[in-house]
C-alpha positions in Angstrom: -64.6 -29.3 25.0 -61.4 -31.3 25.6 -60.8 -35.0 25.5 -61.9 -35.5 29.0 -63.8 -32.5 30.3 -67.3 -31.6 29.3 -69.7 -28.9 30.5 -69.7 -30.3 34.0 -66.4 -32.0 34.7 -65.7 -35.5 33.4 -68.6 -37.9 33.0 -69.4 -41.3 31.5 -70.4 -44.9 32.1 -68.7 -46.3 35.2 -65.7 -48.6 34.5 -65.7 -47.6 30.9 -63.4 -44.9 29.6 -63.2 -42.1 30.7 -64.8 -43.2 34.0 -62.3 -45.9 34.9 -59.9 -46.3 37.9 -57.0 -45.6 35.5 -58.4 -42.2 34.4 -59.4 -41.3 38.0 -55.8 -42.0 39.0 -54.6 -39.7 36.2 -57.0 -37.0 37.3 -55.7 -37.1 40.8 -52.1 -36.9 39.7 -52.7 -34.2 37.1 -55.0 -32.0 39.2 -52.9 -32.4 42.2 -49.8 -31.5 40.3 -51.5 -28.5 38.8 -52.5 -27.1 42.2 -49.2 -27.7 44.0 -47.9 -24.2 44.8 -45.3 -23.7 47.5 -43.5 -25.7 50.1 -46.4 -26.6 52.5 -48.8 -29.5 53.0 -51.4 -29.3 50.2 -54.9 -30.6 50.8 -57.8 -31.8 48.6 -61.3 -32.5 49.8 -63.0 -35.5 48.1 -66.8 -36.2 48.4 -69.1 -38.5 46.5 -72.7 -39.5 46.1 -74.1 -43.0 46.7 -73.4 -44.8 43.4 -71.7 -48.2 43.6 -68.9 -47.0 41.4 -67.9 -44.4 44.0 -66.0 -47.2 45.6 -64.0 -47.6 42.4 -63.2 -44.0 41.8 -62.6 -42.6 45.3 -59.5 -44.7 46.1 -58.1 -44.2 42.6 -58.4 -40.4 42.9 -56.9 -40.7 46.5 -53.9 -42.6 45.2 -53.3 -40.1 42.5 -53.3 -37.1 44.8 -51.2 -38.9 47.4 -48.6 -39.8 44.7 -47.9 -36.1 44.0 -47.7 -35.2 47.6 -51.2 -33.9 48.3 -53.1 -34.8 51.5 -56.6 -36.1 51.0 -59.6 -35.3 53.2 -62.4 -37.8 52.6 -65.9 -36.7 53.5 -68.0 -39.6 52.1 -71.5 -39.1 50.8 -72.0 -35.3 50.6 -73.9 -32.9 48.4 -71.8 -31.3 45.7 -72.3 -27.8 47.2 -71.2 -29.3 50.5 -67.9 -30.3 49.0 -67.5 -26.8 47.5 -68.2 -25.3 50.9 -65.8 -27.5 52.7 -63.1 -26.8 50.2 -63.2 -23.1 51.2 -63.8 -23.8 54.9 -60.8 -26.1 55.2 -58.7 -23.8 53.1 -58.0 -26.7 50.8 -56.2 -26.3 47.5 -58.8 -28.3 45.5 -62.2 -30.0 45.9 -63.4 -33.1 44.1 -67.0 -34.4 43.8 -67.6 -37.9 42.5 -71.1 -37.8 41.0 -73.0 -37.9 37.8 -75.7 -35.7 39.3 -79.2 -36.7 38.0 -77.9 -39.5 35.8 -78.6 -43.2 36.5 -76.4 -45.2 38.8 -74.4 -46.8 36.0 -72.9 -43.3 35.1 -70.5 -41.4 37.2 -68.5 -38.2 37.0 -65.7 -36.1 38.5 -66.2 -32.5 39.3 -63.4 -30.3 40.4 -63.4 -27.1 42.5 -60.8 -24.5 42.9 -59.7 -23.2 46.4 -62.5 -20.6 46.3 -65.2 -23.2 45.9 -66.0 -22.4 42.2 -65.8 -24.8 39.4 -62.6 -24.7 37.3 -62.2 -22.5 34.3 -61.7 -23.9 30.8 -58.0 -22.7 31.0 -57.3 -24.7 34.2 -59.1 -27.8 32.8 -56.9 -27.6 29.7 -53.9 -27.5 31.9 -55.0 -30.6 33.7 -55.7 -32.4 30.4 -52.2 -31.6 29.2 -50.9 -33.3 32.3 -53.2 -36.3 31.9 -52.2 -36.9 28.3 -48.5 -36.5 28.9 -48.1 -33.3 27.0 -46.8 -31.8 30.2 -44.8 -34.1 32.5 -46.0 -34.9 36.1 -43.4 -35.0 38.9 -44.3 -37.4 41.6 -43.4 -36.9 45.2 -40.3 -38.5 46.8 -41.1 -41.3 49.3 -40.8 -38.9 52.3 -43.2 -36.4 50.8 -46.1 -38.6 49.9 -49.6 -37.3 50.9 -51.8 -38.8 53.6 -55.5 -39.5 53.7 -58.0 -39.1 56.5 -61.7 -39.0 57.0 -63.6 -35.9 58.2 -66.2 -37.5 60.4 -68.1 -34.2 61.2 -68.4 -33.1 57.6 -72.2 -33.6 57.5 -72.7 -31.6 60.6 -70.6 -28.7 59.3 -72.7 -28.6 56.1 -76.0 -28.8 58.0 -75.1 -25.8 60.1 -73.9 -23.9 57.1 -77.2 -24.4 55.2 -79.3 -23.6 58.3 -77.5 -20.3 58.7 -78.7 -19.2 55.3 -82.4 -19.2 56.5 -83.4 -15.7 57.8 -83.0 -15.2 61.5 -86.2 -14.8 63.4 -88.1 -17.2 61.0 -89.0 -20.8 61.7 -90.5 -23.6 59.8 -92.7 -24.6 62.7 -96.2 -25.5 61.6 -95.1 -26.6 58.1 -95.3 -30.2 57.0 -92.7 -31.0 54.3 -92.0 -34.0 52.2 -88.3 -34.3 51.1 -87.3 -36.6 48.3 -83.5 -37.2 48.5 -83.3 -39.3 45.4 -81.4 -42.0 47.3 -78.5 -39.7 46.8 -75.8 -37.6 48.5 -78.3 -35.7 50.7 -80.1 -38.7 52.1 -78.9 -37.9 55.6 -78.4 -34.2 55.8 -81.5 -32.9 54.0 -84.2 -34.3 56.4 -82.2 -33.1 59.4 -81.9 -29.5 58.0 -85.7 -29.1 57.7 -86.4 -30.8 61.0 -83.9 -28.7 62.9 -85.5 -25.6 61.5 -88.9 -26.7 62.9 -90.7 -28.5 60.1 -92.5 -31.8 60.3 -90.7 -33.9 57.7 -91.6 -37.0 55.8 -88.5 -38.2 54.0 -88.4 -40.4 50.9 -85.5 -41.6 48.7 -83.3 -42.1 51.8 -82.3 -45.8 51.4 -79.4 -45.8 48.9 -78.2 -49.2 47.8 -75.7 -48.2 45.1 -78.1 -48.8 42.3 -81.3 -46.8 43.1 -80.0 -43.2 42.9 -82.4 -41.1 40.8 -84.4 -44.2 40.0 -88.0 -43.2 39.9 -87.4 -40.5 42.4 -85.8 -37.1 42.9 -86.1 -33.8 40.9 -86.1 -35.6 37.5 -88.9 -38.0 38.5 -91.2 -36.1 40.8 -94.3 -38.5 40.6 -93.4 -40.1 43.9 -93.0 -36.8 45.6 -96.3 -35.5 44.2 -98.1 -38.6 45.6 -96.4 -38.3 49.0 -97.4 -34.7 49.4 -101.1 -35.6 48.8 -100.8 -38.7 51.0 -99.4 -36.8 54.0 -101.4 -33.7 53.4 -98.2 -31.8 53.4 -97.8 -28.1 52.7 -95.2 -28.8 50.0 -92.6 -31.2 48.7 -88.9 -30.7 48.0 -87.1 -32.9 45.4 -83.3 -33.0 45.1 -81.2 -34.9 42.5 -78.4 -37.3 43.2 -75.9 -34.8 44.3 -78.4 -32.2 45.7 -77.3 -29.3 43.5 -80.7 -29.3 41.8 -84.2 -28.5 43.2 -87.8 -29.0 42.1 -90.8 -28.3 44.4 -94.3 -29.5 44.6 -97.2 -27.4 46.0 -99.8 -28.6 48.5 -102.0 -29.8 45.5 -99.2 -31.9 44.1 -98.4 -29.6 41.2 -94.8 -29.2 40.1 -92.8 -26.0 40.1 -89.6 -25.8 38.0 -86.5 -23.8 38.4 -87.8 -20.9 36.3 -90.8 -20.3 38.7 -88.6 -20.6 41.8 -85.9 -18.2 40.4 -88.7 -15.7 39.6 -90.1 -16.0 43.1 -86.7 -15.5 44.8 -85.7 -12.6 42.5 -89.0 -10.7 43.1 -88.6 -11.2 46.8 -85.0 -10.1 46.9 -85.9 -7.1 44.7 -88.5 -6.0 47.2 -86.2 -6.5 50.2 -83.2 -4.8 48.6 -81.0 -7.9 48.3 -81.0 -8.4 44.5 -77.8 -7.4 42.9 -77.1 -6.9 39.2 -80.5 -5.6 38.1 -81.9 -9.1 37.2 -80.9 -12.7 37.1 -78.8 -15.0 34.9 -80.4 -18.1 33.3 -79.6 -20.3 30.3 -81.1 -20.4 26.8 -83.5 -23.1 28.1 -85.4 -20.9 30.4 -89.0 -20.1 29.5 -89.8 -16.9 27.6 -92.5 -16.3 30.2 -89.8 -15.8 32.8 -88.1 -13.2 30.7 -91.4 -11.3 30.2 -92.2 -11.4 33.9 -88.8 -10.1 34.9 -89.0 -7.3 32.3 -92.3 -6.3 33.8 -90.5 -5.8 37.1 -87.8 -3.7 35.4 -85.4 -6.6 35.7 -83.2 -8.2 33.0 -82.7 -11.8 32.1 -79.2 -12.5 30.9 -79.0 -15.8 29.0 -76.0 -18.1 28.8 -75.3 -21.5 27.2 -76.6 -24.5 29.1 -74.5 -25.5 32.1 -74.4 -24.0 35.6 -70.7 -23.2 35.1 -71.5 -20.7 32.4 -74.3 -19.2 34.5 -71.8 -18.7 37.4 -69.1 -17.3 35.1 -71.6 -14.6 33.8 -72.8 -13.9 37.4 -69.2 -13.3 38.6 -68.2 -11.2 35.6 -71.3 -9.0 35.6 -72.2 -8.8 39.3 -75.4 -10.8 39.6 -76.3 -12.7 42.8 -79.1 -15.0 41.4 -78.7 -17.4 38.5 -79.7 -20.8 37.5 -81.4 -23.2 35.1 -85.0 -24.3 34.4 -83.9 -27.8 35.5 -83.5 -26.6 39.0 -79.8 -25.6 39.4 -80.0 -22.4 41.3 -76.9 -20.5 42.3 -77.3 -17.9 45.0 -73.8 -16.4 45.4 -74.7 -14.5 48.6 -74.4 -18.0 50.2 -72.8 -20.5 47.9 -70.4 -20.8 44.9 -72.4 -23.5 43.1 -76.0 -24.8 42.8 -77.4 -25.8 46.1 -80.9 -27.3 46.2 -81.2 -27.0 49.9 -80.3 -23.4 50.2 -82.6 -22.5 47.3 -85.5 -24.4 49.0 -84.9 -22.4 52.2 -85.1 -19.1 50.3 -88.5 -20.2 48.8 -89.7 -21.3 52.3 -88.7 -17.9 53.7 -91.1 -16.3 51.3 -93.9 -18.7 52.3 -93.4 -18.1 56.0 -93.3 -14.3 55.6 -96.3 -14.1 53.3 -98.3 -16.8 55.2 -99.7 -18.1 51.9 -99.5 -21.6 50.3 -97.0 -22.5 47.6 -99.8 -22.9 45.1 -100.2 -19.1 45.3 -96.7 -17.9 46.1 -95.0 -20.2 43.6 -97.2 -19.5 40.5 -95.3 -16.4 39.6 -95.8 -16.2 35.9 -97.7 -18.0 33.1 -95.1 -20.0 31.2 -95.3 -20.3 27.4 -96.1 -23.8 26.2 -92.7 -25.5 25.8 -91.6 -28.9 24.5 -88.3 -30.7 24.7 -87.5 -33.8 22.7 -84.2 -35.7 23.0 -82.8 -37.8 20.2 -80.2 -40.4 21.3 -77.3 -40.7 18.8 -74.1 -42.6 18.4 -71.3 -41.3 20.7 -69.1 -38.8 18.8 -71.7 -38.0 16.2 -73.0 -34.7 17.7 -71.1 -32.4 15.3 -72.0 -34.3 12.1 -75.7 -34.5 13.0 -76.0 -30.8 13.9 -74.2 -29.7 10.8 -76.2 -31.9 8.4 -77.9 -29.9 5.7 -81.3 -31.5 6.4 -81.1 -30.6 10.1 -80.1 -27.0 9.4 -82.8 -26.7 6.8 -85.5 -28.0 9.2 -84.3 -25.6 11.8 -84.4 -22.6 9.5 -87.9 -23.6 8.3 -89.1 -24.0 11.8 -87.9 -20.6 12.9 -89.6 -19.0 9.9 -92.9 -20.7 10.8 -92.8 -19.6 14.5 -91.7 -16.1 13.7 -91.8 -13.7 16.7 -94.3 -15.8 18.5 -91.8 -18.3 19.8 -88.3 -19.7 19.6 -86.4 -22.9 18.9 -83.2 -24.2 20.5 -81.2 -27.1 18.9 -78.2 -28.3 20.8 -76.1 -31.2 21.8 -76.1 -32.4 25.4 -72.8 -31.7 27.1 -73.1 -34.8 29.3 -74.9 -37.5 27.2 -75.0 -38.6 23.5 -78.2 -36.7 22.9 -79.4 -34.0 20.5 -82.0 -31.8 22.3 -84.7 -30.0 20.4 -86.6 -27.4 22.4 -89.3 -25.0 21.3 -91.8 -22.7 22.9 -94.7 -20.9 21.3 -98.1 -19.6 22.2 -99.6 -21.9 19.6 -98.9 -25.4 20.9 -100.1 -27.2 17.8 -97.7 -25.2 15.6 -94.9 -25.8 18.1 -95.4 -29.6 18.2 -95.4 -29.7 14.4 -92.2 -27.7 14.1 -90.4 -29.9 16.7 -91.6 -33.1 15.0 -90.1 -32.0 11.7 -86.7 -31.1 13.3 -86.7 -34.4 15.3 -87.3 -36.3 12.1 -84.4 -34.5 10.4 -82.1 -35.3 13.3 -83.1 -38.9 13.3 -82.4 -39.1 9.5 -79.0 -37.5 9.9 -78.1 -39.7 12.9 -79.0 -42.9 11.0 -79.8 -46.3 12.7 -78.4 -45.2 16.1 -81.0 -42.6 16.5 -83.8 -43.0 19.0 -86.2 -40.3 20.1 -87.0 -40.0 23.8 
């Protein structure tokens, strides 16, 4: 990764480098300069989630783009996939989402989309970094060629209609009671409306953002509130989004959680039966459960694995012709409809299966038995990822653990691309053995990381 860009754009603590107004201004100037191409009025779409720091970063980005002669279309709080969709729909030269996704309010991030709505390649990000660091000069616009900014008031309505049109014609959600947890995030207005307009009875939670409560005890990474609400309202299911609504988790009528692996398996099997599946399988990351792979193999389908990060999933999908991909965490990319993860579109594809089969989610959604899996995070000092992962004690613990698990399981040791964390994941049919192996590796990581280490 470069100085600024990680696995999902630029991310960090708000008002601390690199998430400052100064850096946002540089991003606007550099990205705008990189995408200027020809003598016409260039346009960038900028959306954000509900974090307080959006008020800091949005005007700084806007000023940067205007300074190089690019017009800015501001859409306000909008799901990340909505920004990607509007970038294509408005024929913009660039799209920008201000969000740190599932992170707490005090973090924020900047995600960039190319004119086709896909996230930028490493090559383009490197070009932008060269402009940001001064390695390549930026030419600002003359006074009479400065850009202009305007707000697109009907942006939510455009996105709502786009998402609704992905639900199969002839089907309705009438008769279903749904709880939707919007995580006090970017979808707090649009998500309840989508399900209501398709006929469902909707109970919405996580719809009162105050700048601080995004993802706080709610949303796809904290589903307890959703599970309780489903039971309380005797709902047929629950839908949980994250702060920018590109991630989905679902809860069945009994309050039991379904992760992205189960949901991808459900959609893939349905699309295979209906002739819509392309590529002979799906794309997922190294984090997806081995049970998913075994289930797909039983259907004659392949599971292609990539490094963690939805951008790598999408790159593989585009290169090899798949139309379903995603992550266990709930990012699901369905390229028949969208260019990036969209929790609302994915939820509607699951609901289409429920409606057609006329069975509850507790039956439809339990597609395969997952292998026991454990994930431990060790917080380390910023910038220490490489030294910790390369430490002899850590490598030795990993090798020993792999030997103990043998063919019955697997281990994944990696650094987070968005936070100062080392992640230790293992899965195995023998849970006791798995827990012991992970504990040994976590201990080695903590030892290598020194006093800054803290297991989570």
